[in-house]
Phi, psi and omega in degrees: 000140176271139173256099176280095183248121184216165018232132172265127179233302190248318185281161172242139178237160188258347186275154173298339181279003182282068180264000177178106178248101184290082182273354184278156176286167189276171170292155188294338182277357183208072185294339184293340185288332188303314181293335181286342178302311180292324180296315182293328175301311183290317186287323190242310190278356171243021183253132184296321180297315179296319179300317181296315179298315181296314184286334179281326192240350186223166168255099183288132178233124178258125182250132171271109186292343177284332177272327181233067178295337179295315178295315181302316186291323179301311185279338170295319176301320179298313182294320179295321181290327185265338182244344181089356178206170180210179179155187179238144010288139180256119182241120183225136177254126187231163178277171176300341177267013176076009181275133186283144178249314189203145180198168178184191180251257183273131168235137181298141176270177179303131178082002181292142177287346181261001185299324182290347182278350180236165181294325187207140175274182185296321180297317179297322178296317179298317180295317181295315180296319179299319180291317180296319179296323181288320189260340184224048189297316182297321177298320177299315182296319179296316179298320181296322178293320177296318179298318181297319178298319178291324179297321179295326176288323181293325186261066182251015181304129178085008178236350186286334186275351177068214181097157177238152180304131180097350180251145177226147178278188178288349177094156178285154185271154179294340179301338178297330178294323177293320178299316180295318178301313182299324178299310183287329176297323179289330182267355187295136176266098185292339181280314187243357185079170183079191187227129180079193182258212181271147353288158186237126182253148177296324182048065181307320180302321181288317179296321179297317178302312182294320180295325184281346182305320181280357184251355178286168173305160189300336180300326179291316178299324178298325182277312185281324181111139182298311181295322180295320178295320177294320180295321178300316179298316182294324177300317182290313182299317179296319178297313180297321179295317178297321178294316180301321182272354186269175179290342177295338177266130177290100187289338182261320176261233181217160173092171183241145174282173189297311180196173179256132176290332183253159182294330187267015178068013189276329184240108183274160154278116202286355178298136177248129183247141175300314188292331175293308183294325178294331176277326180291330181302303180293336177293312176294326178297314178300319179298321177293316180301322182284319189257338188058028181283122181301330179294322177294318179295320178300320179290325174304310179296322179302310182292317180298323176295318178300320182287330190254013176230160175298150008271350188284331182271117181283145178296338179286342179120340179274185179239129178287169194274320190188164168241141182294163173279323185269149174197171174280142178283321175231154179300334182275351180290158178247342182248130176282151177229144178293131176077006185302328182288337193251343189262162187219148170263159177297324180296321178298318178302315181295320181292320185277323191255344188086155192299311184293309182297325179298320181291320177296312181293324178296319178294322181294315185261008171074032178285144174236150187300323181256019179091156183243017178258123181294140177305330181293341178255014182227065187299332184250018175054039179270346187239023178297130180065010181261154179237134169264129186279132170210151187282121184249338180224155175268171186296322181294319178298317180296317180301317180292318183295321186257006178065040182240164170279156182298320180292333174291319176298315179303318181294316179299315181294317180295315179291323178296316178299318180296319180293318178295320179295317179298316179297315182299313182291330184275319191261340187245132174296133181288148176303153181300145182257130170275101190266033169277143173253110184259127186303310185300315181291326174295325176299319177297317180293320178302314181296315181296316180292322179297313180296321178297317180297322181294317181293323185272356187305320185277339185249333181216070186299331180294311178293321179302317179296318180299313183291319180295319180299319179298319178295316181293322179295324178295320177296317179299320179298313181298317180296322184282324191251335188235355181251133177254106184294338181287326179254349182060034178240169182230157163271157185275321192230143173238128170206106186056035182125162180296141175282177181279331187291134175288160173294143180260178184300325180292326177299315178296316184297311184290324179289319176302315179300316178297321179293323177294321176294323180290325174299316181294336179273337185241335189054036172259110187287000172297325178288325177292321177297316179296319178298319179297316179297314180294327178295319177297321178293317180300318178296315183296322186270327195239351185292137177266103183290340181275317187237002181073169183084175184249127168291156178288330185237158179286157182297332184275001181297120192274343194244037183238146177285324178199163177260135181244162172245148183248104179243326181278144177282148173225231176295333177241157175295154184291149179302315183286329175296313178294320181296319179298318179294318177303315183295321175297317181294315179296320179302320180286317182294323186256001186052051184245099183294333178297320177295316180298318179297320181290329175300315180294321178295324179298315178294319180303326183299335183249019186304314183297317182289318182295320180295328181282317184221073184298333182292345176274355187232040188296329179290344179269343186290332174298324177288332174297317178297314180298322179295326180279316190254351179089159176239124185254160176243118176268118184256120179252121186246160172092192182216166178119175186298318181295322180294315180295324176296322178294318178298315179299321179296319179298317185290339180268018176234156172270106185264079189293326183239030177212152173245164183236131176244136178245124180237140180084182182062224181274358182293143174262112192221013182297313180298316182297320179296324179287328184279327184253107184299333180293338187259356189294324183258015185287136174279110185282349185273336184275126178287120182197166175234132177235150175246115186245135174196153176052042172082011180210149172258104194271345181228143172236113187241160170294148186298336178289348183266023184298326178299318178292325178296318179293327181285000000 
């Protein structure tokens, strides 16, 4: 029997029993499991007794879910269907034919203090399974086949709505956006922001949906309601502000942790993920574009800095995957502790900052003499007397409390932050780095950095250039190391060379999205050409000709029990939601009706599921709007100051249902003119704005009318 024990992502272990160290954070529906990943590693996978049992009776297989998310999702579905919940570490026992027999998440190891709380620990489960396999093997095989048949019925997402390739239904109604809004309005935490209680996740796809409600064409506001759209925006802005000021945000360095253990964002699970920060970047950027709030812009720079500097930014040009939660507190320590790199004692503040500055900074970041982490959230006594920093007072309050001027407070805080950062980097070993470069997550980072550079071009050209350059270097790295021009396919992961796993549908979707954003930031149609090529490959490899939509894996993948579709959002937006949006954008940019039709078919594939639970498909709802109201292409031609002013105006808006094409001037557009028949005879010298859709450019406006064109 194979023991599919997963997931190893970031840590390395020395024992033969290290067949699966679930270092990844949990699914959003069960945040408590995340901390157990590290516990199971210590209790079981570094234990000699467990190693002996596994090696005597099973073939242990360790899967990296970041390299093989397809395998992970199949068996996660099995565990969720049979136990009612899921998470990591994910442990599944399967037959030689890959059919699952038994699975679960955390089981106590030998000597665990929690073993008595369950019927059986991990060692007992291994012994029982080994005996059943030895004495009742045929029964096990028969049960596994029955389970597999049921699993195939359970995993029907994206196949229930039927349809044939080339056919599209009447489309989903805009009222679904109102249904999704009402769900999140009911779950909104008005006190602390976010949705629901603890643990609390940022959920960028959901926040992005709510923020964009007020930016869609007026038809959406007519359906959802003017007050509701404003309320949706305020829910997001308050949530983002609370996150920025909370412990989930690294107040001394940069970037955001995976999620908050507490409802008020004060205590994070300290792991930092590329895909979280890459999604939060454009979300905070959108919030800044809408509100012009300096706090939103400051957070944009914070996240962009985290992405474009070591350790996350690779010297090769790509972006690494994550930093661990655990680390050594001192170089001489032997035991890692969660959050050791990030937490502080009151005594350390006084030693590093001096008595007066320490008191000001302690009041600002909420330090307490005996620590600010509740014992109920410190099961392993790793955070005794430690403080997680979060902003508790504003500058004006501090100035009044300490009898200082506001600019004096600003100076103390800035100098204090710099001293703490210097001490942290010098004295504390940094958490381990997961130095895999994953195509899909790099695509998310490319898109966020590209959009940020475009918005900042007119006000902060130096930072804009830095962020744009990082995005372009990542694309060059992927093309050089992970893309095969002869087959027009990609590998998914790079670590000291390309991995064996092919790129999956999400890798293509996220990278295509990033390339479209990079085109809008540079108006270099080489990025548009590459996106077009990858889109054709994604269709060829992953399209479901029977029911529409994209499978997660290619038909030729040899080592899978079944093919699944990804429609619901989770920690990342769904593959099919992003793909539908990509197809609408490409259809408008290239005047390609086939792409537009396929975008609608992609949404149609999930019609039954979206109608039942639209709040689970928020990344797809933008494509529902595009399918109903259309996606337009605003073409800006010519050169000169007025034209550049028009481009800048376009970039400072959220263009939810329009794309922008730049022709003439410094734009590189030869490939685009050949690909888009509407643009072939265009006079590139005349400054003008056109609005093109459905095979025609229906308006020719003066370049000063770009605002009217967008409206």
